[in-house]
N, C-alpha and C positions, 0 to 999 in steps of 0.2 A: 672441049675448050681448054681444060687445065691438064691435058694429058702430058704436056711437056714436063710438068713437075714430077711426074712418076718416072720420067726418063733421066732425071738428073743423077749423075754419079755420086755416090756417098762421099767420095773424097772431096768433091767440090762443095758439098753441103757442110762437111766438117770444117773445111778451111774458112768458109764464110762465117760459120758459127763462132769460131775462135776469133777471127778478125773483129766481129761485132762485139764479142764479149770483152775484148781488150780495148776497144775504142773508148775515149780518145787515148792516143798513145803517150801524149805529153801533157802535162808534167808527170802524170802517173796513170796507168791504166785504171779504168773505173772499177773492174772486178778486183784488182789488187787492192785498190783503196778500200773497198767494202770489206774484203777479208781482213785487212789490217785493223779496221774499225771494230770488226767483230772480235778479233783477238784481244784488242786493247779495252774492250767493253766501253766504247764511246759511241755506240749507236744511239741516236736520239729517237728514231722511229723504227723500231724493230720489224714491224710488219712490212713497211715500205722496203727496208733493207733486205729482208729475206726474199721478197719478190724480185728485187734486182739480182740477187745471187742465183736465182734459178733461170735467169735469162730473159725476163720481161722488163721492158723499159717504160714503165708507166708508174705514176704515183697514185696511191690510194689516199684520198683526202676526205 
């Protein structure tokens, strides 16, 4: 049933991952915003932010 996932080319998967990581594109990409917050030491919820940085889009509450 999920055989089609195994047949996806890695280039397509990589492009999709980059696009999702940078979304939303305006006013500032989410990943760029989180990296700047990390560099500026302005993170309010470090566990939540570190989860965002590894690519998961959910909040730990």
